[in-house]
N, C-alpha and C positions, 0 to 999 in steps of 0.2 A: 759803379762800373764805368763811368765816363773816363776815368784816368787809366783804366786797364787796357792793355793791348788787345787787338782784335782776336787773336787766336785763343788766349786764355779766357776771354769773355765768351767766345763761342763755345768753348768746352764747358764752362760754367752753366751756360744756357741749356746745353744738351743734358748735362747731369741733372739740372733742376727739372726739366721737362720729363726726363725718364723717371725721376723720383715721384713726380706728381702723377704720372700715368700709372705707375706701379702701385702707388698708394690708393688710387681710385679703384683699380682692379681688385686689389686685396680687400678693400672696403666692401665692394659689391659682393665678392665671394663670401666674406665672413657674414655679411647681412643675410645672404641667401642660406647659408648654413644654419644660422640662428632661426630663421623663419621655417626652414625645413624641419628642424628639430622640434619646433612648437606645434606644427600641424602635420597631419598625414598628407602625403602627396595625392592619394586617391580622392580624399575629400576636397582638396583644392581643385583638382581637375573637374570633378563633378560640379563644384560651385561655379567655376568659370564657364563650363559648357552650358550650364543652366542659364546663366546670365546672357551668354551669346545667343542661345536658342530663343530666349524670351525677347531679346532685342530684334532678332531677325523676324520672328513671328509678328511682332508689333509693327515692324516696318512693312512687311508684306500686306498686312491688313490695311494700313494707311494708303498704300499704293492702289489697292483694289477699290477704294471708295471714290 
């Protein structure tokens, strides 16, 4: 890129950044779809809330001592 003029080099950089961001977003979306297909949403919510509740309960008990 050192021998390329500034404008074409800037356009190439923009295209590269756009492709990289789009690929990352698509990867996250596809990964989320796969995970959602493997597990039910309700079970995941219960699991997360259970862990959060356990962590909060444990922290409250430590603060009271």
